[in-house]
C-alpha positions as CSV (number, residue, x, y, z in Angstrom):
1,M,0.3,0.0,0.0
2,A,1.5,3.5,-0.9
3,Q,2.5,5.7,1.8
4,P,1.2,9.2,1.6
5,T,4.0,11.7,0.7
6,T,4.5,15.2,2.5
7,L,4.9,18.2,0.5
8,Q,7.9,20.0,1.8
9,P,7.5,23.7,1.6
10,T,9.6,24.9,-1.4
11,A,11.7,28.6,-0.9
12,A,9.3,30.2,-2.8
13,S,6.2,29.0,-0.5
14,T,8.1,30.0,2.6
15,L,9.3,33.5,1.3
16,D,5.7,34.5,0.3
17,A,4.1,33.1,3.6
18,P,3.1,35.9,5.9
19,R,4.9,37.3,8.8
20,T,3.5,37.7,12.1
21,G,6.0,38.2,14.5
22,N,7.8,41.5,15.5
23,W,11.2,40.4,14.9
24,D,10.7,38.6,11.5
25,G,13.1,40.1,8.7
26,G,11.7,42.8,7.0
27,N,9.5,44.2,9.9
28,E,9.9,47.3,11.7
29,P,10.1,46.2,15.8
30,F,8.1,49.0,17.8
31,K,7.0,50.3,14.4
32,A,10.5,52.2,14.9
33,S,13.0,52.5,11.9
34,Y,16.4,51.4,12.1
35,G,17.4,54.8,12.5
36,K,15.0,55.6,15.3
37,L,16.4,52.4,17.1
38,M,20.1,53.5,16.7
39,M,19.0,57.1,18.0
40,W,17.6,55.4,21.0
41,F,20.7,53.5,21.7
42,F,22.9,56.0,21.3
43,L,20.6,58.2,24.0
44,L,20.9,55.3,26.2
45,S,24.5,54.8,26.3
46,D,25.0,58.7,26.6
47,A,22.3,58.7,29.6
48,F,24.5,56.2,31.3
49,T,27.6,58.6,30.8
50,F,25.7,61.7,32.1
51,G,24.3,59.5,35.1
52,A,28.1,58.5,35.8
53,F,29.1,62.0,35.8
54,L,26.1,63.0,38.3
55,T,26.8,60.3,40.7
56,T,30.3,61.2,40.6
57,Y,29.3,64.7,41.7
58,G,27.2,63.4,44.5
59,M,30.0,61.2,45.7
60,I,32.7,64.0,45.9
61,R,30.4,66.4,47.4
62,H,29.1,63.9,50.3
63,K,32.7,63.6,51.2
64,H,33.5,67.8,51.4
65,E,32.5,69.8,54.7
66,V,29.2,71.7,54.5
67,F,28.6,75.2,55.9
68,T,27.0,75.0,59.2
69,G,26.4,78.5,60.0
70,E,23.9,81.4,59.4
71,A,23.2,81.9,55.9
72,S,24.0,85.5,56.1
73,A,27.4,84.6,57.7
74,F,28.5,82.5,54.7
75,H,31.7,83.2,53.0
76,F,33.8,81.2,50.6
77,S,36.3,78.9,51.8
78,T,38.4,75.8,50.8
79,K,37.4,74.2,53.7
80,W,33.7,73.3,52.8
81,W,31.4,73.0,49.6
82,P,29.8,76.3,48.5
83,I,26.5,77.3,48.4
84,P,25.1,77.7,45.0
85,D,23.0,80.9,45.7
86,H,26.3,82.5,46.5
87,V,28.5,81.5,43.5
88,F,25.6,81.9,40.7
89,N,24.0,85.1,41.6
90,A,25.1,87.6,38.8
91,F,22.9,88.8,35.9
92,P,24.2,90.2,32.9
93,G,23.8,94.1,32.7
94,M,22.9,94.3,36.7
95,G,26.2,94.9,37.7
96,H,26.5,93.5,41.4
97,A,23.1,93.0,42.0
98,N,22.4,89.7,44.0
99,V,20.1,87.6,41.9
100,P,20.6,84.1,43.1
101,L,20.3,81.5,40.3
102,G,18.5,83.9,38.5
103,F,20.4,84.0,35.2
104,V,20.6,80.1,35.3
105,A,16.9,79.7,35.7
106,L,16.5,81.9,32.5
107,M,18.9,79.5,30.7
108,T,16.8,76.4,31.6
109,M,13.6,78.3,30.5
110,I,15.3,79.0,27.1
111,L,15.9,75.4,26.9
112,I,13.0,74.2,27.7
113,F,11.3,76.6,25.1
114,S,13.4,74.9,22.4
115,S,12.1,71.7,23.2
116,V,8.7,73.3,22.2
117,T,10.0,74.8,19.2
118,M,11.1,71.3,18.3
119,V,8.0,69.6,19.0
120,L,6.0,72.0,16.4
121,A,8.9,71.2,13.9
122,V,8.6,67.3,13.9
123,E,4.7,67.8,14.0
124,A,5.0,70.2,11.3
125,G,7.3,67.5,9.3
126,H,4.5,64.9,9.8
127,R,2.2,67.4,7.9
128,M,5.0,67.5,5.3
129,D,4.8,71.5,5.8
130,K,8.0,72.7,4.6
131,K,7.5,76.1,5.7
132,D,6.5,75.5,9.3
133,V,9.3,73.4,9.4
134,Q,11.8,75.7,8.6
135,K,10.0,78.2,11.0
136,W,10.0,75.9,13.6
137,L,13.8,75.2,13.1
138,L,14.8,78.4,13.1
139,W,13.5,79.6,16.4
140,T,15.2,76.0,18.0
141,I,18.5,77.0,16.5
142,L,18.2,80.7,17.9
143,F,16.8,79.3,21.3
144,G,20.2,76.5,21.3
145,T,22.3,79.7,20.3
146,I,21.2,81.8,22.8
147,F,21.4,79.3,25.7
148,L,25.3,78.6,24.4
149,L,26.1,82.1,24.3
150,S,24.3,82.5,28.1
151,Q,26.4,79.7,29.3
152,A,29.9,81.2,27.6
153,W,28.9,84.5,29.8
154,E,28.2,82.2,32.9
155,W,31.8,80.4,32.3
156,G,33.3,84.0,32.2
157,H,32.1,84.8,35.4
158,F,32.4,82.2,37.1
159,I,36.3,82.2,35.6
160,R,36.8,85.8,36.6
161,G,35.1,85.3,40.2
162,H,34.0,87.8,43.0
163,E,35.5,91.1,43.8
164,E,36.2,90.0,47.6
165,G,38.2,86.8,46.7
166,T,39.5,83.9,48.8
167,L,42.3,83.6,51.1
168,M,44.2,80.7,50.0
169,A,46.8,78.2,52.0
170,D,49.6,80.1,50.9
171,G,48.5,83.5,51.7
172,T,47.4,85.0,48.8
173,V,43.9,86.3,47.7
174,F,42.8,84.5,44.5
175,H,39.8,85.5,42.4
176,G,37.7,83.2,40.3
177,A,38.6,79.6,39.3
178,N,40.4,77.2,37.3
179,L,41.3,73.7,37.3
180,S,44.1,74.0,39.8
181,M,42.5,77.1,42.0
182,N,39.1,77.9,43.0
183,Q,37.7,81.1,44.7
184,Y,34.6,79.3,45.6
185,G,35.8,76.3,47.6
186,P,37.5,73.0,46.7
187,V,39.1,72.6,43.6
188,L,37.1,69.8,42.8
189,F,34.0,71.9,42.8
190,A,35.3,74.0,39.6
191,D,36.5,70.8,38.3
192,L,33.1,69.2,38.3
193,F,31.4,72.4,37.2
194,F,33.8,72.9,33.9
195,F,33.6,69.1,33.2
196,I,30.1,68.3,33.5
197,T,28.5,72.0,32.1
198,G,31.0,71.5,29.4
199,F,30.3,68.6,28.3
200,H,26.7,69.0,28.4
201,G,27.2,72.4,26.2
202,T,29.2,70.4,23.4
203,H,26.2,68.5,23.3
204,V,24.0,71.7,22.8
205,L,26.7,72.9,20.1
206,S,26.6,69.4,18.3
207,G,22.7,69.5,18.4
208,V,22.7,73.5,17.1
209,C,24.8,71.9,13.9
210,L,22.6,69.2,13.4
211,L,19.5,71.5,13.2
212,V,21.4,74.0,11.1
213,W,22.3,71.1,8.7
214,C,18.4,70.1,9.0
215,F,17.4,73.8,8.2
216,I,19.5,73.8,5.2
217,A,18.2,69.9,4.0
218,T,14.8,71.1,4.3
219,T,15.3,74.4,2.4
220,N,16.8,72.3,-0.2
221,G,13.8,70.1,-0.6
222,T,16.1,66.8,0.5
223,F,13.3,65.4,3.1
224,E,10.7,66.2,0.5
225,K,12.1,64.3,-2.1
226,R,12.4,61.3,0.4
227,G,8.9,61.5,1.2
228,H,9.1,62.1,4.9
229,Y,10.9,64.0,7.4
230,E,12.3,61.0,9.6
231,M,15.6,63.2,10.1
232,I,13.8,66.0,11.8
233,E,12.3,63.4,14.3
234,K,15.6,61.7,15.1
235,I,17.2,65.3,15.6
236,G,14.2,66.0,17.6
237,L,14.8,62.9,19.8
238,Y,18.7,64.0,20.4
239,W,17.4,67.5,21.4
240,H,14.9,66.4,24.1
241,F,17.7,64.3,25.6
242,V,20.0,66.9,25.8
243,D,17.3,69.4,27.4
244,L,16.1,66.9,29.8
245,V,19.9,66.2,31.0
246,W,20.1,69.8,31.7
247,V,17.1,69.8,33.7
248,F,19.2,67.1,36.0
249,V,22.4,69.1,35.8
250,F,20.6,72.1,37.0
251,T,18.8,70.2,39.8
252,F,22.0,68.4,41.1
253,F,24.6,71.0,40.3
254,Y,22.7,74.2,41.4
255,L,19.6,73.5,43.6
256,V,20.5,70.7,45.5
């Protein structure tokens, strides 16, 4: 009696079979393109880097003494960690006015506004509205540039220091801060300030450069030819990440 034969699927029938799994070849897992996934992987690794820097800042600060007297009696000394309100209290154009964290708060608001305009640029890209994409990209570039210039002013003031200066261990009075001397307190405070805010500022500068490229590409019609503005969305992810990181830097370095 003849045995029934089992038909083996051919290569063609296997290729034609419907794919149902998220991770089958040719599909986009979680409806995200390859470019978006790679951007998320990069941002995740960058988050670990910033997290390590802020953790280091917290551990070093925890090991240093704190000023325990009245706030009105506080003065700079290399013996204890400085109070941010007394370090970052200057405001451009206001002379010697005491505005604790006022300028840093303004910088933070500017960066938050840039996130809003970036969202509007991405939304315009979804609508394939070239003019709106250009408009909101320009606003985002403007806010990012203002933030960088503001940070440059903040660095300049930090480096020049306060008029009274601080008496150092060798008996000299030192003004400002650098990588080896610090008027405001322990040298590590200045080192961490330059390193953490400088590292973040480099990210902002990179973001502004990418946004300028996106604006030029939008103006030239590059994304319209592709049929989508996904690149704007990917750069938007990076920009939002940079803004979010600054919120943590602002909280840990200036407020806590």
